[in-house]
MOPAC internal coordinates of N, CA, C and O (Angstrom, degrees):
PM7 1SCF
backbone

  N    0.0000 0     0.00 0     0.00 0    0    0    0
  C    1.4604 1     0.00 0     0.00 0    1    0    0
  C    1.5264 1   107.21 1     0.00 0    2    1    0
  O    1.2310 1   120.43 1   -45.92 1    3    2    1
  N    1.3382 1   116.79 1   134.08 1    3    2    1
  C    1.4623 1   117.88 1  -179.80 1    5    3    2
  C    1.5259 1   110.91 1   -75.57 1    6    5    3
  O    1.2310 1   120.75 1   -15.64 1    7    6    5
  N    1.3164 1   116.17 1   164.36 1    7    6    5
  C    1.4659 1   122.09 1  -173.10 1    9    7    6
  C    1.5284 1   112.77 1   -62.47 1   10    9    7
  O    1.2310 1   119.86 1   137.19 1   11   10    9
  N    1.3248 1   117.87 1   -42.81 1   11   10    9
  C    1.4655 1   120.59 1  -179.73 1   13   11   10
  C    1.5249 1   110.82 1   -63.42 1   14   13   11
  O    1.2310 1   120.35 1   133.58 1   15   14   13
  N    1.3243 1   116.94 1   -46.42 1   15   14   13
  C    1.4498 1   120.41 1   179.16 1   17   15   14
  C    1.5248 1   110.98 1   -60.72 1   18   17   15
  O    1.2310 1   120.32 1   137.87 1   19   18   17
  N    1.3068 1   116.99 1   -42.13 1   19   18   17
  C    1.4701 1   120.96 1   178.72 1   21   19   18
  C    1.5246 1   110.73 1   -60.82 1   22   21   19
  O    1.2310 1   120.09 1   139.00 1   23   22   21
  N    1.3279 1   117.44 1   -41.00 1   23   22   21
  C    1.4760 1   121.10 1   179.22 1   25   23   22
  C    1.5336 1   110.98 1   -65.51 1   26   25   23
  O    1.2310 1   120.67 1   137.98 1   27   26   25
  N    1.3203 1   116.33 1   -42.02 1   27   26   25
  C    1.4652 1   120.25 1  -179.41 1   29   27   26
  C    1.5299 1   110.14 1   -64.88 1   30   29   27
  O    1.2310 1   120.43 1   133.48 1   31   30   29
  N    1.3224 1   116.78 1   -46.52 1   31   30   29
  C    1.4679 1   120.19 1   179.60 1   33   31   30
  C    1.5194 1   110.54 1   -63.07 1   34   33   31
  O    1.2310 1   119.72 1   136.49 1   35   34   33
  N    1.3229 1   118.15 1   -43.51 1   35   34   33
  C    1.4682 1   121.32 1   177.77 1   37   35   34
  C    1.5242 1   111.53 1   -61.40 1   38   37   35
  O    1.2310 1   120.30 1   140.33 1   39   38   37
  N    1.3331 1   117.03 1   -39.67 1   39   38   37
  C    1.4698 1   121.17 1  -179.14 1   41   39   38
  C    1.5284 1   112.08 1   -66.45 1   42   41   39
  O    1.2310 1   120.50 1   160.37 1   43   42   41
  N    1.3308 1   116.64 1   -19.63 1   43   42   41
  C    1.4590 1   120.75 1  -178.49 1   45   43   42
  C    1.5218 1   112.90 1  -111.63 1   46   45   43
  O    1.2310 1   120.74 1  -153.84 1   47   46   45
  N    1.3320 1   116.19 1    26.16 1   47   46   45
  C    1.4585 1   119.37 1   172.75 1   49   47   46
  C    1.5083 1   116.53 1   106.52 1   50   49   47
  O    1.2310 1   119.62 1   177.28 1   51   50   49
  N    1.3090 1   118.33 1    -2.72 1   51   50   49
  C    1.4526 1   121.18 1   176.10 1   53   51   50
  C    1.5205 1   114.05 1    91.78 1   54   53   51
  O    1.2310 1   121.82 1   -12.10 1   55   54   53
  N    1.3278 1   114.12 1   167.90 1   55   54   53
  C    1.4590 1   121.26 1  -176.08 1   57   55   54
  C    1.5254 1   112.45 1   -65.15 1   58   57   55
  O    1.2310 1   119.90 1   143.78 1   59   58   57
  N    1.3177 1   117.80 1   -36.22 1   59   58   57
  C    1.4607 1   120.19 1   179.43 1   61   59   58
  C    1.5263 1   110.75 1   -61.26 1   62   61   59
  O    1.2310 1   120.67 1   137.40 1   63   62   61
  N    1.3293 1   116.32 1   -42.60 1   63   62   61
  C    1.4705 1   119.72 1   178.25 1   65   63   62
  C    1.5279 1   110.37 1   -65.15 1   66   65   63
  O    1.2310 1   120.07 1   137.42 1   67   66   65
  N    1.3289 1   117.48 1   -42.58 1   67   66   65
  C    1.4600 1   122.57 1  -179.87 1   69   67   66
  C    1.5257 1   110.88 1   -57.83 1   70   69   67
  O    1.2310 1   120.15 1   135.70 1   71   70   69
  N    1.3223 1   117.32 1   -44.30 1   71   70   69
  C    1.4579 1   119.86 1  -177.28 1   73   71   70
  C    1.5317 1   112.31 1   -70.08 1   74   73   71
  O    1.2310 1   120.01 1   159.60 1   75   74   73
  N    1.3243 1   117.58 1   -20.40 1   75   74   73
  C    1.4624 1   120.70 1   177.08 1   77   75   74
  C    1.5317 1   112.45 1   -78.43 1   78   77   75
  O    1.2310 1   120.33 1   157.79 1   79   78   77
  N    1.3227 1   116.98 1   -22.21 1   79   78   77
  C    1.4719 1   121.25 1  -179.40 1   81   79   78
  C    1.5204 1   109.46 1   -79.74 1   82   81   79
  O    1.2310 1   120.74 1   -42.34 1   83   82   81
  N    1.3198 1   116.20 1   137.66 1   83   82   81
  C    1.4595 1   121.82 1  -177.91 1   85   83   82
  C    1.5276 1   112.22 1   -99.43 1   86   85   83
  O    1.2310 1   120.51 1   138.69 1   87   86   85
  N    1.3389 1   116.63 1   -41.31 1   87   86   85
  C    1.4577 1   120.31 1  -175.51 1   89   87   86
  C    1.5213 1   109.87 1  -154.87 1   90   89   87
  O    1.2310 1   121.53 1   -13.71 1   91   90   89
  N    1.3258 1   114.68 1   166.29 1   91   90   89
  C    1.4590 1   121.61 1   175.76 1   93   91   90
  C    1.5205 1   107.21 1  -124.82 1   94   93   91
  O    1.2310 1   120.64 1   -38.73 1   95   94   93
  N    1.3314 1   116.38 1   141.27 1   95   94   93
  C    1.4588 1   121.71 1  -179.48 1   97   95   94
  C    1.5188 1   109.48 1  -126.35 1   98   97   95
  O    1.2310 1   121.19 1   -33.73 1   99   98   97
  N    1.3211 1   115.33 1   146.27 1   99   98   97
  C    1.4611 1   121.07 1   178.37 1  101   99   98
  C    1.5181 1   109.64 1  -146.70 1  102  101   99
  O    1.2310 1   120.79 1   -29.74 1  103  102  101
  N    1.3121 1   116.10 1   150.26 1  103  102  101
  C    1.4620 1   121.35 1   171.66 1  105  103  102
  C    1.5196 1   107.13 1   -88.26 1  106  105  103
  O    1.2310 1   120.38 1   -51.87 1  107  106  105
  N    1.3282 1   116.87 1   128.13 1  107  106  105
  C    1.4608 1   121.27 1  -178.21 1  109  107  106
  C    1.5273 1   109.97 1  -125.09 1  110  109  107
  O    1.2310 1   121.16 1   -25.01 1  111  110  109
  N    1.3193 1   115.39 1   154.99 1  111  110  109
  C    1.4638 1   122.64 1   171.97 1  113  111  110
  C    1.5206 1   105.71 1  -128.27 1  114  113  111
  O    1.2310 1   120.45 1   -62.14 1  115  114  113
  N    1.3354 1   116.74 1   117.86 1  115  114  113
  C    1.4585 1   119.99 1  -178.40 1  117  115  114
  C    1.5145 1   110.06 1   -86.27 1  118  117  115
  O    1.2310 1   121.46 1   -24.10 1  119  118  117
  N    1.3091 1   114.80 1   155.90 1  119  118  117
  C    1.4492 1   120.11 1   179.58 1  121  119  118
  C    1.5143 1   109.91 1  -177.19 1  122  121  119
  O    1.2310 1   121.11 1    15.72 1  123  122  121
  N    1.3026 1   115.49 1  -164.28 1  123  122  121
  C    1.4545 1   119.93 1  -179.73 1  125  123  122
  C    1.5144 1   111.35 1   103.50 1  126  125  123
  O    1.2310 1   120.97 1    11.08 1  127  126  125
  N    1.3231 1   115.75 1  -168.92 1  127  126  125
  C    1.4524 1   120.84 1  -173.68 1  129  127  126
  C    1.5128 1   116.36 1  -101.35 1  130  129  127
  O    1.2310 1   119.28 1   167.33 1  131  130  129
  N    1.3449 1   118.99 1   -12.67 1  131  130  129
  C    1.4640 1   120.94 1  -174.51 1  133  131  130
  C    1.5251 1   112.81 1   -65.22 1  134  133  131
  O    1.2310 1   119.90 1   129.14 1  135  134  133
  N    1.3176 1   117.80 1   -50.86 1  135  134  133
  C    1.4620 1   120.00 1  -176.90 1  137  135  134
  C    1.5331 1   112.43 1   -63.81 1  138  137  135
  O    1.2310 1   118.87 1   136.47 1  139  138  137
  N    1.3388 1   119.75 1   -43.53 1  139  138  137
  C    1.4700 1   118.76 1   176.26 1  141  139  138
  C    1.5384 1   112.96 1   -60.03 1  142  141  139
  O    1.2310 1   120.37 1   145.77 1  143  142  141
  N    1.3362 1   116.90 1   -34.23 1  143  142  141
  C    1.4669 1   119.60 1   176.57 1  145  143  142
  C    1.5259 1   111.33 1   -63.63 1  146  145  143
  O    1.2310 1   120.50 1   148.68 1  147  146  145
  N    1.3144 1   116.65 1   -31.32 1  147  146  145
  C    1.4668 1   121.60 1   179.16 1  149  147  146
  C    1.5265 1   112.00 1   -86.90 1  150  149  147
  O    1.2310 1   120.49 1   179.78 1  151  150  149
  N    1.3483 1   116.66 1    -0.22 1  151  150  149
  C    1.4502 1   120.50 1  -179.97 1  153  151  150
  C    1.5226 1   113.56 1    81.73 1  154  153  151
  O    1.2310 1   120.28 1  -163.35 1  155  154  153
  N    1.3277 1   117.07 1    16.65 1  155  154  153
  C    1.4621 1   121.79 1   179.41 1  157  155  154
  C    1.5228 1   108.44 1  -105.59 1  158  157  155
  O    1.2310 1   120.90 1   -63.42 1  159  158  157
  N    1.3083 1   115.88 1   116.58 1  159  158  157
  C    1.4568 1   119.86 1   179.83 1  161  159  158
  C    1.5212 1   110.35 1   -74.46 1  162  161  159
  O    1.2310 1   120.82 1   -40.31 1  163  162  161
  N    1.3037 1   116.04 1   139.69 1  163  162  161
  C    1.4616 1   122.17 1   176.74 1  165  163  162
  C    1.5165 1   108.60 1  -114.49 1  166  165  163
  O    1.2310 1   120.83 1   -35.97 1  167  166  165
  N    1.3100 1   116.02 1   144.03 1  167  166  165
  C    1.4519 1   119.22 1   173.45 1  169  167  166
  C    1.5223 1   108.33 1  -110.65 1  170  169  167
  O    1.2310 1   120.78 1   -10.57 1  171  170  169
  N    1.3063 1   116.11 1   169.43 1  171  170  169
  C    1.4583 1   119.90 1  -177.41 1  173  171  170
  C    1.5322 1   112.23 1   -97.25 1  174  173  171
  O    1.2310 1   120.33 1  -161.16 1  175  174  173
  N    1.3371 1   116.97 1    18.84 1  175  174  173
  C    1.4591 1   119.90 1   177.91 1  177  175  174
  C    1.5323 1   110.49 1   -70.50 1  178  177  175
  O    1.2310 1   120.43 1   -45.34 1  179  178  177
  N    1.3087 1   116.78 1   134.66 1  179  178  177
  C    1.4665 1   119.46 1   177.12 1  181  179  178
  C    1.5336 1   110.82 1   -64.87 1  182  181  179
  O    1.2310 1   121.51 1   -33.89 1  183  182  181
  N    1.3256 1   114.72 1   146.11 1  183  182  181
  C    1.4571 1   122.08 1   176.20 1  185  183  182
  C    1.5244 1   108.39 1  -128.09 1  186  185  183
  O    1.2310 1   120.95 1   -18.63 1  187  186  185
  N    1.3172 1   115.79 1   161.37 1  187  186  185
  C    1.4615 1   121.62 1   179.85 1  189  187  186
  C    1.5245 1   108.65 1  -104.24 1  190  189  187
  O    1.2310 1   120.41 1   -60.38 1  191  190  189
  N    1.3283 1   116.82 1   119.62 1  191  190  189
  C    1.4684 1   122.89 1   178.13 1  193  191  190
  C    1.5197 1   107.60 1  -103.81 1  194  193  191
  O    1.2310 1   120.59 1   -49.18 1  195  194  193
  N    1.3158 1   116.48 1   130.82 1  195  194  193
  C    1.4579 1   122.12 1   177.33 1  197  195  194
  C    1.5199 1   108.42 1  -123.39 1  198  197  195
  O    1.2310 1   120.47 1   -47.84 1  199  198  197
  N    1.3227 1   116.71 1   132.16 1  199  198  197
  C    1.4633 1   122.36 1   174.94 1  201  199  198
  C    1.5230 1   108.02 1  -126.91 1  202  201  199
  O    1.2310 1   121.25 1   -53.98 1  203  202  201
  N    1.3184 1   115.22 1   126.02 1  203  202  201
  C    1.4594 1   120.23 1   177.59 1  205  203  202
  C    1.5146 1   108.49 1   -79.51 1  206  205  203
  O    1.2310 1   119.96 1   -39.73 1  207  206  205
  N    1.3055 1   117.67 1   140.27 1  207  206  205
  C    1.4598 1   122.27 1  -171.36 1  209  207  206
  C    1.5223 1   114.64 1   -87.20 1  210  209  207
  O    1.2310 1   119.73 1   156.46 1  211  210  209
  N    1.2978 1   118.12 1   -23.54 1  211  210  209
  C    1.4634 1   120.03 1  -174.81 1  213  211  210
  C    1.5277 1   112.85 1  -118.84 1  214  213  211
  O    1.2310 1   120.73 1  -164.30 1  215  214  213
  N    1.3158 1   116.21 1    15.70 1  215  214  213
  C    1.4618 1   122.13 1   174.93 1  217  215  214
  C    1.5245 1   107.96 1  -153.51 1  218  217  215
  O    1.2310 1   120.37 1   -24.01 1  219  218  217
  N    1.3214 1   116.90 1   155.99 1  219  218  217
  C    1.4602 1   121.22 1   178.34 1  221  219  218
  C    1.5215 1   108.34 1   -81.28 1  222  221  219
  O    1.2310 1   121.20 1   -86.97 1  223  222  221
  N    1.3183 1   115.31 1    93.03 1  223  222  221
  C    1.4635 1   121.42 1  -177.19 1  225  223  222
  C    1.5172 1   108.82 1  -158.47 1  226  225  223
  O    1.2310 1   120.72 1   -44.82 1  227  226  225
  N    1.3313 1   116.23 1   135.18 1  227  226  225
  C    1.4615 1   121.02 1   175.84 1  229  227  226
  C    1.5178 1   109.31 1  -149.66 1  230  229  227
  O    1.2310 1   121.47 1   -17.36 1  231  230  229
  N    1.3402 1   114.79 1   162.64 1  231  230  229
  C    1.4598 1   120.37 1  -175.51 1  233  231  230
  C    1.5267 1   109.75 1  -151.80 1  234  233  231
  O    1.2310 1   121.15 1   -31.41 1  235  234  233
  N    1.3352 1   115.41 1   148.59 1  235  234  233
  C    1.4645 1   121.84 1   173.72 1  237  235  234
  C    1.5254 1   107.29 1  -126.30 1  238  237  235
  O    1.2310 1   121.09 1   -44.83 1  239  238  237
  N    1.3311 1   115.52 1   135.17 1  239  238  237
  C    1.4636 1   122.33 1  -175.88 1  241  239  238
  C    1.5243 1   109.17 1  -139.56 1  242  241  239
  O    1.2310 1   118.05 1   -47.23 1  243  242  241
  N    1.2960 1   121.32 1   132.77 1  243  242  241
  C    1.4569 1   128.91 1    -6.98 1  245  243  242
  C    1.5236 1   110.96 1   -78.79 1  246  245  243
  O    1.2310 1   120.72 1   -17.15 1  247  246  245
  N    1.3202 1   116.23 1   162.85 1  247  246  245
  C    1.4577 1   121.96 1   177.20 1  249  247  246
  C    1.5257 1   108.89 1  -143.18 1  250  249  247
  O    1.2310 1   120.34 1   -68.52 1  251  250  249
  N    1.3166 1   116.96 1   111.48 1  251  250  249
  C    1.4632 1   121.73 1   177.35 1  253  251  250
  C    1.5122 1   114.56 1    84.53 1  254  253  251
  O    1.2310 1   120.32 1   146.66 1  255  254  253
  N    1.3145 1   117.00 1   -33.34 1  255  254  253
  C    1.4689 1   123.25 1   178.21 1  257  255  254
  C    1.5308 1   106.86 1  -158.40 1  258  257  255
  O    1.2310 1   120.05 1   -24.84 1  259  258  257
  N    1.3158 1   117.51 1   155.16 1  259  258  257
  C    1.4694 1   119.82 1  -176.77 1  261  259  258
  C    1.5341 1   114.35 1   -58.76 1  262  261  259
  O    1.2310 1   120.43 1   154.26 1  263  262  261
  N    1.3379 1   116.79 1   -25.74 1  263  262  261
  C    1.4715 1   119.66 1  -177.93 1  265  263  262
  C    1.5251 1   112.67 1  -103.64 1  266  265  263
  O    1.2310 1   120.03 1  -155.65 1  267  266  265
  N    1.3456 1   117.54 1    24.35 1  267  266  265
  C    1.4632 1   121.95 1  -179.19 1  269  267  266
  C    1.5213 1   110.42 1  -126.87 1  270  269  267
  O    1.2310 1   121.50 1   -24.79 1  271  270  269
  N    1.3443 1   114.74 1   155.21 1  271  270  269
  C    1.4614 1   122.15 1   177.47 1  273  271  270
  C    1.5250 1   108.93 1  -142.87 1  274  273  271
  O    1.2310 1   120.75 1   -19.88 1  275  274  273
  N    1.3231 1   116.18 1   160.12 1  275  274  273
  C    1.4536 1   120.39 1   169.11 1  277  275  274
  C    1.5190 1   107.71 1   -88.57 1  278  277  275
  O    1.2310 1   120.65 1   -23.56 1  279  278  277
  N    1.3240 1   116.35 1   156.44 1  279  278  277
  C    1.4538 1   121.27 1   172.00 1  281  279  278
  C    1.5231 1   107.20 1  -142.53 1  282  281  279
  O    1.2310 1   120.86 1   -65.83 1  283  282  281
  N    1.3330 1   115.96 1   114.17 1  283  282  281
  C    1.4574 1   121.57 1   179.60 1  285  283  282
  C    1.5169 1   109.47 1  -106.62 1  286  285  283
  O    1.2310 1   120.61 1   -50.98 1  287  286  285
  N    1.3093 1   116.44 1   129.02 1  287  286  285
  C    1.4632 1   123.95 1   168.72 1  289  287  286
  C    1.5294 1   105.82 1  -134.64 1  290  289  287
  O    1.2310 1   119.45 1   -12.63 1  291  290  289
  N    1.3198 1   118.66 1   167.37 1  291  290  289
  C    1.4704 1   118.81 1   179.52 1  293  291  290
  C    1.5255 1   113.45 1   -59.38 1  294  293  291
  O    1.2310 1   120.06 1   154.80 1  295  294  293
  N    1.3305 1   117.49 1   -25.20 1  295  294  293
  C    1.4592 1   121.17 1  -176.57 1  297  295  294
  C    1.5173 1   114.89 1   -90.09 1  298  297  295
  O    1.2310 1   120.16 1   159.49 1  299  298  297
  N    1.3467 1   117.30 1   -20.51 1  299  298  297
  C    1.4563 1   117.91 1  -177.78 1  301  299  298
  C    1.5254 1   111.07 1  -162.89 1  302  301  299
  O    1.2310 1   122.22 1   -21.72 1  303  302  301
  N    1.3169 1   113.36 1   158.28 1  303  302  301
  C    1.4559 1   122.53 1   170.94 1  305  303  302
  C    1.5213 1   104.79 1  -119.25 1  306  305  303
  O    1.2310 1   120.65 1   -55.96 1  307  306  305
  N    1.3403 1   116.36 1   124.04 1  307  306  305
  C    1.4611 1   119.23 1  -173.20 1  309  307  306
  C    1.5226 1   111.68 1  -133.11 1  310  309  307
  O    1.2310 1   121.67 1   -23.03 1  311  310  309
  N    1.3160 1   114.41 1   156.97 1  311  310  309
  C    1.4556 1   122.50 1   166.12 1  313  311  310
  C    1.5188 1   105.14 1  -112.98 1  314  313  311
  O    1.2310 1   120.93 1   -52.85 1  315  314  313
  N    1.3186 1   115.82 1   127.15 1  315  314  313
  C    1.4583 1   121.72 1  -176.09 1  317  315  314
  C    1.5186 1   110.38 1  -128.19 1  318  317  315
  O    1.2310 1   120.92 1   -26.35 1  319  318  317
  N    1.3146 1   115.85 1   153.65 1  319  318  317
  C    1.4600 1   121.28 1   166.59 1  321  319  318
  C    1.5270 1   106.88 1   -73.37 1  322  321  319
  O    1.2310 1   120.00 1   -19.17 1  323  322  321
  N    1.3119 1   117.61 1   160.83 1  323  322  321
  C    1.4614 1   120.64 1  -178.79 1  325  323  322
  C    1.5217 1   112.97 1   -62.78 1  326  325  323
  O    1.2310 1   120.08 1   157.92 1  327  326  325
  N    1.3223 1   117.46 1   -22.08 1  327  326  325
  C    1.4609 1   120.00 1   176.78 1  329  327  326
  C    1.5253 1   112.46 1   -85.42 1  330  329  327
  O    1.2310 1   120.24 1  -176.98 1  331  330  329
  N    1.3491 1   117.15 1     3.02 1  331  330  329
  C    1.4617 1   121.82 1   178.50 1  333  331  330
  C    1.5130 1   114.96 1    95.91 1  334  333  331
  O    1.2310 1   119.65 1   173.22 1  335  334  333
  N    1.3350 1   118.27 1    -6.78 1  335  334  333
  C    1.4609 1   121.39 1   178.48 1  337  335  334
  C    1.5288 1   108.97 1   -62.77 1  338  337  335
  O    1.2310 1   120.35 1   -48.66 1  339  338  337
  N    1.3252 1   116.94 1   131.34 1  339  338  337
  C    1.4513 1   122.47 1  -177.41 1  341  339  338
  C    1.5261 1   111.35 1   -76.82 1  342  341  339
  O    1.2310 1   120.55 1   -52.05 1  343  342  341
  N    1.3383 1   116.56 1   127.95 1  343  342  341
  C    1.4616 1   122.49 1   174.97 1  345  343  342
  C    1.5256 1   109.10 1   -94.01 1  346  345  343
  O    1.2310 1   120.12 1   137.10 1  347  346  345
  N    1.3257 1   117.37 1   -42.90 1  347  346  345
  C    1.4574 1   122.94 1   179.03 1  349  347  346
  C    1.5107 1   110.01 1  -172.37 1  350  349  347
  O    1.2310 1   120.47 1   -25.03 1  351  350  349
  N    1.3328 1   116.70 1   154.97 1  351  350  349
  C    1.4691 1   119.92 1  -178.72 1  353  351  350
  C    1.5141 1   110.11 1  -155.76 1  354  353  351
  O    1.2310 1   121.29 1   -21.17 1  355  354  353
  N    1.3084 1   115.15 1   158.83 1  355  354  353
  C    1.4553 1   122.49 1   173.46 1  357  355  354
  C    1.5201 1   107.62 1  -148.98 1  358  357  355
  O    1.2310 1   121.03 1   -15.92 1  359  358  357
  N    1.3029 1   115.63 1   164.08 1  359  358  357
  C    1.4571 1   120.26 1   175.54 1  361  359  358
  C    1.5158 1   107.91 1   -92.43 1  362  361  359
  O    1.2310 1   119.17 1   -40.39 1  363  362  361
  N    1.3370 1   119.19 1   139.61 1  363  362  361
  C    1.4705 1   121.46 1  -176.98 1  365  363  362
  C    1.5233 1   113.86 1   -54.84 1  366  365  363
  O    1.2310 1   119.38 1   142.45 1  367  366  365
  N    1.3351 1   118.79 1   -37.55 1  367  366  365
  C    1.4727 1   120.07 1  -177.74 1  369  367  366
  C    1.5245 1   111.61 1   -67.19 1  370  369  367
  O    1.2310 1   120.02 1   150.77 1  371  370  369
  N    1.3255 1   117.57 1   -29.23 1  371  370  369
  C    1.4686 1   120.17 1   176.69 1  373  371  370
  C    1.5259 1   109.73 1   -67.03 1  374  373  371
  O    1.2310 1   120.21 1   136.25 1  375  374  373
  N    1.3314 1   117.20 1   -43.75 1  375  374  373
  C    1.4681 1   121.14 1   179.11 1  377  375  374
  C    1.5206 1   109.95 1   -63.47 1  378  377  375
  O    1.2310 1   119.88 1   137.27 1  379  378  377
  N    1.3340 1   117.83 1   -42.73 1  379  378  377
  C    1.4613 1   120.46 1  -179.34 1  381  379  378
  C    1.5120 1   111.26 1   -64.38 1  382  381  379
  O    1.2310 1   119.46 1   142.03 1  383  382  381
  N    1.3194 1   118.63 1   -37.97 1  383  382  381
  C    1.4676 1   121.54 1   177.69 1  385  383  382
  C    1.5229 1   110.39 1   -64.81 1  386  385  383
  O    1.2310 1   119.93 1   142.49 1  387  386  385
  N    1.3167 1   117.74 1   -37.51 1  387  386  385
  C    1.4553 1   121.51 1  -179.43 1  389  387  386
  C    1.5258 1   111.33 1   -68.40 1  390  389  387
  O    1.2310 1   120.34 1   149.85 1  391  390  389
  N    1.3303 1   116.96 1   -30.15 1  391  390  389
  C    1.4654 1   121.36 1  -178.65 1  393  391  390
  C    1.5228 1   111.16 1   -75.65 1  394  393  391
  O    1.2310 1   119.94 1   145.87 1  395  394  393
  N    1.3260 1   117.73 1   -34.13 1  395  394  393
  C    1.4751 1   121.70 1  -175.77 1  397  395  394
  C    1.5025 1   113.30 1   -63.45 1  398  397  395
  O    1.2310 1   120.10 1   180.00 1  399  398  397

């Protein structure tokens, strides 16, 4: 572990505390100019962003409807109902190929 990382982890309770934490959550408000350029309207409603700390996984809630969320993993990007029912999904490499 490099010195800076060790200092940051120590300042926040140490490595033992870090390994006990599963995820971090934050309230976010999206905005800016990118989505309007793509023709996607953004609202200023707060959303809940969750990022898992020990795996590549994140989620935004609500997304598209009050009972839906996004779920990103390295293998797929999905929109799900809160009960886990799949609304739609794609693989990240397919989206990247479409953008190029």
